[in-house]
TORVEXPA-403878 format. One record per residue: residue number from 1; residue in one letter; y, z, x of N, C-alpha, C, O in turn. Coordinates in pm, whole numbers, plus 50000, padded with zeros to 5 digits. Each point is the difference from the previous one (the first is absolute). Example, Ala and Ser with C-alpha at 12.3 -4.5 7.8 and 13.67 -1.06 7.14 Angstrom:
ATOM  bavo  lofi    n.v    n.w    n.u   ca.v   ca.w   ca.u    c.v    c.w    c.u    o.v    o.w    o.u
ATOM     1     A  49431  50780  51319  50119  50000  49911  50120  50000  50090  49998  50066  50104
ATOM     2     S  50107  49862  49861  50119  50006  50082  50109  50073  49923  50111  50017  50051
END
This chain:
ATOM  bavo  lofi    n.v    n.w    n.u   ca.v   ca.w   ca.u    c.v    c.w    c.u    o.v    o.w    o.u
ATOM     1     M  61538  12206  82369  50030  49835  49909  49968  49873  50011  50062  49901  49959
ATOM     2     G  49782  50110  50132  49953  49894  50017  50092  49868  50054  49989  49885  49959
ATOM     3     L  50116  50171  50158  50059  49899  50047  49909  49899  50138  49947  50061  50093
ATOM     4     S  50050  49816  49900  49970  49930  50122  50100  49930  50063  49957  49945  50101
ATOM     5     H  50167  50036  49875  50076  49928  50093  50134  50072  49895  50003  50012  49878
ATOM     6     V  50110  50031  50240  50137  50087  49951  50123  49933  50075  49991  49991  50122
ATOM     7     V  50105  49969  49826  50101  49968  50042  50088  50131  50050  49981  50091  49919
ATOM     8     V  50103  49947  50179  50047  50086  50059  50156  49931  50012  50019  49902  50071
ATOM     9     T  50103  50170  49842  50140  49954  50038  50058  50089  50047  49942  50106  50025
ATOM    10     A  50198  49873  50000  50102  50098  49997  50134  49956  49992  50031  49890  50047
ATOM    11     V  50047  50181  49900  50139  49946  50007  50070  50018  50102  49998  50119  50032
ATOM    12     T  50097  49784  50071  50059  49991  50106  49951  50164  50025  50012  50096  49924
ATOM    13     R  49942  49899  50182  50049  50192  50060  50123  49995  50135  49969  50039  50113
ATOM    14     D  50158  49913  49857  50100  49999  50094  50036  50152  50074  50078  50037  50088
ATOM    15     D  49839  50017  49841  50059  50204  49983  49927  50037  50111  50037  50112  50038
ATOM    16     V  49856  49832  50046  49930  50050  50126  49995  49842  50072  50016  49882  49968
ATOM    17     A  49949  50200  50147  50041  49880  50119  49929  49883  50026  50043  49897  50052
ATOM    18     D  49804  50133  49893  49902  49908  49999  49981  49890  49902  49909  49917  49990
ATOM    19     G  50220  50107  49927  49932  49940  49871  49927  50031  49894  49981  49935  49897
ATOM    20     G  49955  50233  50156  49857  49958  49858  49924  49974  50062  49911  49979  49917
ATOM    21     A  50029  49996  50214  49901  49916  50043  49921  50091  50043  49895  49954  50044
ATOM    22     A  50119  50192  49960  49896  50109  50042  49902  50083  49847  49900  50070  49982
ATOM    23     H  50211  49865  49937  49972  50058  49818  49870  49886  49989  49888  50024  49953
ATOM    24     F  50159  49856  50099  49877  49944  49907  49865  49949  50163  49909  49918  50005
ATOM    25     V  50125  50141  50058  49866  50070  50098  49928  50107  49907  49884  49997  49960
ATOM    26     A  50211  50093  50016  49905  50140  49972  49941  49923  49841  49883  50018  49969
ATOM    27     V  50174  49929  49974  49963  49947  49832  49904  49966  50045  49919  50075  49946
ATOM    28     I  50012  49843  50137  49922  49873  50031  49889  50128  50095  49877  49992  49999
ATOM    29     E  50145  50038  50022  49910  50101  50089  49960  50175  49858  49887  50045  50013
ATOM    30     A  50180  50007  49907  49964  50007  49912  49898  49918  49917  49882  50033  49985
ATOM    31     L  50178  49855  49962  49889  49930  49919  49888  49964  50065  49902  49977  49928
ATOM    32     R  50081  50009  50214  49842  49946  50013  49940  50153  50044  49894  49983  50060
ATOM    33     E  50134  50137  49931  49925  50112  49987  49996  50060  49877  49939  50107  49996
ATOM    34     A  50117  49847  49888  49965  50028  49891  49903  49920  49903  49916  50059  49933
ATOM    35     V  50101  49790  50063  49920  49914  50006  49949  49896  50066  50014  49889  49949
ATOM    36     P  49904  50125  50198  50005  49931  50077  49952  49825  49979  50005  49923  50096
ATOM    37     E  49962  50043  49804  49954  49845  49970  50118  49924  49914  49997  49887  49954
ATOM    38     V  50120  50221  50038  50087  49875  49885  50123  49981  50141  50044  50088  50073
ATOM    39     A  49985  49765  49927  50062  49916  50023  50134  50036  49956  50031  50050  49891
ATOM    40     I  50070  49909  50241  50136  50060  49984  50090  49890  50053  50004  49975  50120
ATOM    41     E  50065  49964  49794  50163  49938  50035  50105  50092  49978  50027  50088  49919
ATOM    42     V  50038  49846  50214  50142  50098  49997  50086  49842  49963  49974  49882  50023
ATOM    43     L  50171  50213  49889  50083  49901  50039  50155  50035  49992  50065  50032  49900
ATOM    44     T  49974  49955  50228  50062  50035  50082  50178  49962  49981  50042  49898  49945
ATOM    45     S  50037  50203  50110  50139  49919  50041  49992  49924  50126  49899  49999  50071
ATOM    46     D  50207  49937  49953  50006  49991  50186  50012  50043  50089  50002  49954  50114
ATOM    47     F  50012  50174  49834  50027  50153  50124  50123  49990  50069  50036  50052  50106
ATOM    48     A  50036  49856  49799  50180  49982  50053  49947  49887  50170  50062  50000  50107
ATOM    49     G  49874  49959  49876  49921  49915  50153  49959  50063  50099  49981  49942  50107
ATOM    50     V  49985  50248  49872  49959  50036  50132  49824  49954  49986  49919  50046  49919
ATOM    51     L  50060  49865  50171  49818  49992  50015  49918  50102  50090  49890  49985  50053
ATOM    52     Q  50189  50114  49948  49893  50106  50072  49974  50096  49839  49922  50094  49987
ATOM    53     S  50153  49858  49923  49930  50100  49839  49911  49887  49978  49881  50030  50009
ATOM    54     V  50153  49803  49954  49883  49923  49983  49880  49990  50072  49899  49964  49940
ATOM    55     D  50097  50064  50185  49884  50037  50049  49902  50107  49997  49881  50000  50033
ATOM    56     L  50205  50103  49915  49947  50142  50005  49935  49951  49827  49878  49996  50010
ATOM    57     V  50156  49977  49883  49962  49949  49897  49848  49938  50009  49893  50034  49948
ATOM    58     A  50150  49841  50155  49860  49903  50041  49919  50060  50031  49907  50023  49923
ATOM    59     A  50097  50032  50219  49890  50096  49979  49910  50104  49959  49907  50058  50056
ATOM    60     A  50154  49951  49814  49957  50087  49968  49848  49900  49901  49909  50047  49931
ATOM    61     H  50118  49839  50098  49908  49898  49905  49982  50001  49871  49897  49976  49938
ATOM    62     P  50198  50050  50027  49956  49934  49814  49912  49878  50000  49946  49926  50081
ATOM    63     A  50067  50089  49788  49869  49872  49961  50160  49859  49988  49990  49908  50080
ATOM    64     V  50091  50091  49857  50126  49888  50008  50118  50103  50045  49998  50121  49975
ATOM    65     F  50120  49802  50107  50152  50033  50025  50069  49904  49922  50012  49883  50038
ATOM    66     N  50036  50163  49848  50082  49908  49883  50149  50064  50087  50018  50112  50048
ATOM    67     H  50062  49782  49948  50170  50034  49985  50045  49859  49934  49978  49885  50036
ATOM    68     N  50086  50162  49865  50045  49862  49909  50177  49965  50064  50101  50068  50017
ATOM    69     L  49864  49803  50002  50131  49918  50014  50087  50018  49914  50119  49999  50034
ATOM    70     E  49847  50020  49850  50051  50010  49860  50090  49871  49930  50000  49986  49877
ATOM    71     T  50087  49906  50226  50031  49872  49961  50016  49929  50126  49937  50035  50100
ATOM    72     V  50164  49842  49902  50004  49928  50055  50143  50009  50082  50105  50035  49947
ATOM    73     P  49880  49923  50208  50151  50052  50069  50101  49948  49930  50015  50095  49923
ATOM    74     R  50081  49814  50038  50112  49970  49956  49997  50135  49892  50119  50005  49971
ATOM    75     L  49819  50098  49959  50028  50062  49916  50011  50136  50014  50064  50069  49921
ATOM    76     Y  49853  49989  50216  50018  50083  50061  50106  50103  50007  49984  50120  49979
ATOM    77     F  50126  49820  50053  50141  50122  50003  49952  50052  49845  49922  50095  49995
ATOM    78     E  50121  49849  49893  50019  50037  49872  49872  50058  49938  50025  50093  49923
ATOM    79     V  49852  49878  50089  49860  50039  49976  49960  50139  50090  49949  50104  49958
ATOM    80     R  50088  49865  50166  49960  50083  50089  50102  50070  50111  49976  50004  50121
ATOM    81     P  50108  50033  49832  50110  50104  50082  49967  50108  50081  49960  50106  49953
ATOM    82     G  50057  49870  50184  49917  50093  50048  49867  49935  50077  49945  50063  50089
ATOM    83     A  50028  49861  49886  49822  49924  50017  50016  49865  50098  50061  49924  49925
ATOM    84     D  49925  50022  50166  49996  49879  50040  49889  49925  49987  49892  50051  50027
ATOM    85     Y  50115  49839  49938  49878  49913  50009  49924  49970  50104  49878  49996  49982
ATOM    86     F  50179  49976  50156  49920  49991  50135  49947  50163  50047  49898  50004  50070
ATOM    87     R  50138  50068  49909  49983  50165  49992  49836  50007  49931  49901  50055  50047
ATOM    88     S  50112  49882  49850  49867  50022  49892  49910  49965  50087  49906  50071  50036
ATOM    89     L  50128  49774  50016  49858  49898  50015  49978  50048  50168  49916  49936  50063
ATOM    90     G  50163  50185  50013  49991  50028  50130  49904  50123  49963  49910  50038  50076
ATOM    91     V  50112  50008  49828  49870  50137  49962  49867  49962  49995  49897  50049  50046
ATOM    92     L  50142  49810  49860  49813  49948  49930  49936  49966  50155  49900  50055  50045
ATOM    93     A  50184  49837  50029  49965  49945  50131  49938  50097  50074  49886  49989  50043
ATOM    94     R  50185  50101  49972  49944  50126  50100  49901  50068  49938  49955  50075  50087
ATOM    95     V  49988  49941  49816  49890  50052  49958  49893  49900  50022  49893  50021  50057
ATOM    96     H  50153  49854  49887  49871  49894  50052  50005  49982  50121  49907  49921  50015
ATOM    97     E  50142  50100  50098  50037  49965  50125  49866  50148  50079  49901  49978  50070
ATOM    98     T  50143  50132  49892  49927  50120  50026  49914  50042  49960  49945  50080  50076
ATOM    99     Q  49982  49898  49778  49906  49984  49949  49965  49925  49886  50025  50017  49880
ATOM   100     P  49875  49843  50216  50069  49931  49920  49871  49951  49907  50012  49916  49911
ATOM   101     D  49826  50169  50134  49985  49992  49868  49960  50082  49888  49902  49996  49925
ATOM   102     L  50240  50109  50087  50100  50050  49841  50077  49887  49869  50119  49984  49972
ATOM   103     P  49800  49974  49990  50091  49896  49878  50145  50071  49951  50033  50109  49952
ATOM   104     T  50032  49768  50089  50156  50026  49915  50033  49969  49912  49927  49908  49963
ATOM   105     K  50191  50125  49930  50049  49952  49868  50111  50012  50015  50068  50058  50085
ATOM   106     S  49960  49859  49790  50133  49997  49967  50010  49910  49896  49925  49911  49961
ATOM   107     G  50253  50154  49980  49978  49924  49863  50157  49981  49947  50091  50072  50043
ATOM   108     L  49923  49853  49888  50141  49921  49924  50042  50029  49892  49916  49939  49934
ATOM   109     M  50165  50118  49975  50059  50007  49892  50066  49857  50001  50072  49960  50090
ATOM   110     L  49887  49957  49779  50085  49892  49996  50106  50018  49840  49982  50064  49896
ATOM   111     G  50086  49878  50133  50133  49962  49838  50139  50105  50076  50076  50075  49940
ATOM   112     L  49920  49903  50172  50112  50069  50077  50118  49882  50065  50093  50008  50080
ATOM   113     G  49857  49903  49855  50082  49848  50057  49952  49929  50084  50077  49905  50012
ATOM   114     E  49807  50078  50082  49956  49924  50095  49943  49891  49929  49997  50001  49877
ATOM   115     T  49963  49915  50182  49914  49840  49992  49892  50012  50023  49962  50105  50053
ATOM   116     E  49956  49801  49919  49866  50022  50061  49998  49948  50160  49918  50038  50083
ATOM   117     D  50171  49885  49936  49974  49969  50157  50055  50083  50054  49959  50001  50116
ATOM   118     E  50134  50095  49864  50033  50131  50074  49805  50103  49984  49925  50044  50088
ATOM   119     V  50065  49953  49782  49834  50078  49999  49923  49933  50113  49923  50068  50067
ATOM   120     G  50100  49743  49971  49848  49985  50053  50020  50003  50163  49928  49969  50095
ATOM   121     A  50203  50081  49891  50010  50049  50197  49995  50134  50027  49973  50050  50110
ATOM   122     V  50061  50028  49752  49925  50137  50044  49877  49996  49986  49927  50075  50065
ATOM   123     M  50036  49853  49863  49783  50004  50046  50021  49970  50173  49977  50082  50089
ATOM   124     S  50066  49795  49926  50005  49963  50092  49998  50070  50139  49922  49972  50091
ATOM   125     D  50203  50150  49913  50044  50070  50069  49903  50127  50033  49974  50056  50106
ATOM   126     L  49972  49974  49723  49919  50102  50030  49821  49921  50045  49918  50081  50042
ATOM   127     L  50052  49825  49951  49895  49986  50065  50029  49989  50152  49963  50087  50079
ATOM   128     A  50088  49828  49949  50063  50012  50173  50023  50165  50021  50046  50004  50115
ATOM   129     H  49947  50108  49846  50050  50116  50048  49817  50037  49976  49959  50027  50113
ATOM   130     G  49958  49979  49817  49877  50061  50028  49955  50053  49855  49901  50073  49990
ATOM   131     V  50185  49882  49881  49938  50047  49861  49889  49904  49942  49992  49882  50031
ATOM   132     R  49938  50172  49895  49926  49900  49922  49998  50047  49885  49990  49916  49911
ATOM   133     L  50016  50208  50053  49980  50059  49823  50166  50001  49961  50089  50040  50074
ATOM   134     L  49931  49894  49762  50155  49949  50018  49999  50054  49826  49900  50000  49927
ATOM   135     T  50218  50037  50041  49988  50051  49843  50172  49930  49998  50092  50026  50078
ATOM   136     L  49908  49861  49780  50089  49975  49956  50015  50069  49850  49894  50001  49937
ATOM   137     G  50188  50041  50014  50046  50078  49863  50162  49959  49964  50096  49959  50065
ATOM   138     Q  49877  50075  49799  50166  49986  49925  50033  50112  50007  49934  50099  49969
ATOM   139     Y  50256  49889  50105  50103  50103  49983  50012  49990  49903  50013  49894  49938
ATOM   140     L  49984  50314  49979  50074  49988  49846  50058  50143  50099  49949  50082  50077
ATOM   141     R  50160  49894  49878  50160  50110  49972  49949  50158  49989  49923  50022  49907
ATOM   142     P  50110  50086  50173  49864  50085  49942  50206  50088  49932  50005  50119  49969
ATOM   143     S  50047  49845  50029  50131  50061  50012  50165  49913  49971  50055  49919  50074
ATOM   144     A  49987  50127  49810  50149  49949  50044  50074  50022  50099  50111  49949  50003
ATOM   145     A  49852  50118  50083  50056  50030  50114  49928  49906  50120  50049  49991  50113
ATOM   146     H  49829  49942  49845  49962  49909  50093  50055  49886  50025  50113  49996  49952
ATOM   147     L  49835  49838  50143  50095  49900  49951  49912  49914  49891  49884  50034  49975
ATOM   148     P  50162  49878  49976  49963  49968  49854  49848  49893  50047  49964  49961  50111
ATOM   149     V  49985  50020  49773  49851  49883  50007  50087  49862  50019  50038  49949  49894
ATOM   150     V  49992  49993  50213  50075  49815  49991  49899  49937  49921  50043  49925  49913
ATOM   151     E  49790  50093  50101  49948  49859  49921  49881  50116  50023  49973  50081  50088
ATOM   152     F  49965  49876  49771  49849  50066  49957  49908  49874  50046  50022  49897  49936
ATOM   153     V  49895  50095  50149  49941  49901  50118  49851  49980  49823  49960  50087  49923
ATOM   154     G  50004  49745  50086  49885  50008  49924  49916  50007  50054  50001  49986  50122
ATOM   155     P  49876  50044  49797  49881  50025  50093  49931  49869  50051  49932  50005  50103
ATOM   156     E  50085  49868  49822  49979  49910  50056  50039  49968  50198  49943  49934  50087
ATOM   157     V  50160  50141  49910  50074  49993  50157  49914  50038  50053  49923  49926  50061
ATOM   158     F  50053  50293  49924  49947  50095  50012  49818  49924  50042  49919  50021  50090
ATOM   159     T  50084  49902  49805  49839  49932  50055  49992  49873  50125  49908  49986  50080
ATOM   160     R  50183  49952  49913  50085  49900  50076  50017  50018  50180  49959  49933  50095
ATOM   161     L  50117  50185  49893  50010  50072  50131  49822  50107  50025  49918  49999  50092
ATOM   162     G  50086  50058  49810  49859  50014  50022  49915  49892  50076  49951  50045  50104
ATOM   163     R  50025  49849  49875  49905  49912  50017  50060  49967  50178  49931  50019  50100
ATOM   164     E  50182  49939  49900  50080  49981  50149  49979  50076  50103  49971  49964  50114
ATOM   165     A  50052  50196  49824  49962  50112  50128  49836  49970  50035  49961  49985  50116
ATOM   166     R  49967  50011  49788  49833  50004  50060  49989  49851  50072  49903  49989  50075
ATOM   167     A  50187  49891  49913  49935  49896  50018  50058  49993  50189  49952  49934  50092
ATOM   168     M  50203  50194  49906  50027  49978  50123  49947  50089  50127  50036  49998  50118
ATOM   169     G  49860  50086  49809  49927  50057  50101  49948  50200  49934  49899  50056  50045
ATOM   170     F  50175  49997  49873  49997  50074  49970  49891  50035  49919  49969  49940  49897
ATOM   171     A  49945  50207  50170  49853  49999  49941  49982  50106  49849  49891  50031  49951
ATOM   172     S  50239  50010  49996  50015  50035  49878  50100  49985  49943  50076  49976  50094
ATOM   173     V  49991  50019  49806  50130  49977  49911  49994  50004  49840  49996  49924  49903
ATOM   174     A  50007  50248  50137  50106  49978  49802  50111  49976  49984  50090  50041  50073
ATOM   175     S  49927  49874  49808  50124  49906  49940  50036  50020  49863  49913  49974  49917
ATOM   176     A  50173  50058  50053  50016  50017  49846  50075  50108  49963  49999  50103  50068
ATOM   177     P  50072  49884  49826  50097  50067  49938  50004  50187  50041  50077  50081  50052
ATOM   178     F  49798  49916  49893  50003  50136  50010  49933  50107  50148  49995  50119  50030
ATOM   179     V  49967  49763  50021  50007  50037  50174  50049  50106  50021  50116  50000  49960
ATOM   180     R  49837  50143  50107  50069  50066  50096  49938  49978  50096  49907  49920  50008
ATOM   181     S  50165  50191  50133  49890  50047  50107  49872  50006  49991  49912  49932  50053
ATOM   182     S  50084  50163  49871  49823  50070  50020  49948  49914  49883  49911  50062  49942
ATOM   183     Y  50113  49820  50005  49901  49931  49853  49882  49967  50093  49994  49960  50116
ATOM   184     H  49907  50073  49781  49841  49944  50084  50000  50070  50155  49908  49962  50073
ATOM   185     A  50151  50099  49961  50017  50041  50166  49843  50029  50057  49993  49993  50123
ATOM   186     S  49883  50036  49812  49844  50030  50043  49962  49826  50010  49963  49939  50100
ATOM   187     E  50057  50018  49786  50006  49837  49967  50038  49878  50122  49936  49904  50043
ATOM   188     M  50192  50148  49986  50058  49935  50100  49958  50013  50161  50018  49919  50091
ATOM   189     V  49929  50192  49910  49889  50032  50165  49895  49946  49996  49949  49971  50108
ATOM   190     Q  49972  49991  49754  49886  49998  49987  50019  49807  50021  49955  49952  50104
ATOM   191     E  50095  49978  49819  50021  49906  50002  50022  49935  50098  49944  49894  50027
ATOM   192     A  50199  50198  50087  49991  49945  50103  49898  50014  50135  50015  49934  50103
ATOM   193     S  49873  50170  49874  49948  49992  50065  49859  49980  49947  49907  50080  50014
ATOM   194     G  50090  49795  49917  49871  49930  49946  49903  50052  49901  49929  49937  49922
ATOM   195     V  50083  50205  50098  49916  50073  49923  49999  49957  49851  49928  50058  49919
END
């Protein structure tokens, strides 16, 4: 397929004790065997806060470890029931502490009722926990059973927040309405590494 950068993700695996960590490692190993030159980015759950699972995936040395905060703390109960903002920050911090050379990445969906000040506070939290790659995109309602869009955030807001994030110290930022976690993933890593 000519792949040079792949993003490996999964639904939350609360059906297995390690939260799916061993599956991530197995996929990383299989990809390395099949395509040794490929860069592998993982986009994981919070593994229910089980740090041994976080460590297992991080120790497999993907090119990027991504775990999305998704929204601001005030909206967590509604947007991410069962998740915890500080637990997610802890996952990212753990990767940074145990594998300091492994870039960490996170993202937010905007348009759920957050304020720009709240987004700025989350960006500060991410930086304080070692995250240097950031994605910001518009929340789009997948179905009528999901939360409604509170606001369609204008492109100028995304541009402003992207500039602010870079000024704060993020090494690479993708900020626009249609940005998603894997948006230009390879280019983000290259920008962050100065390539």
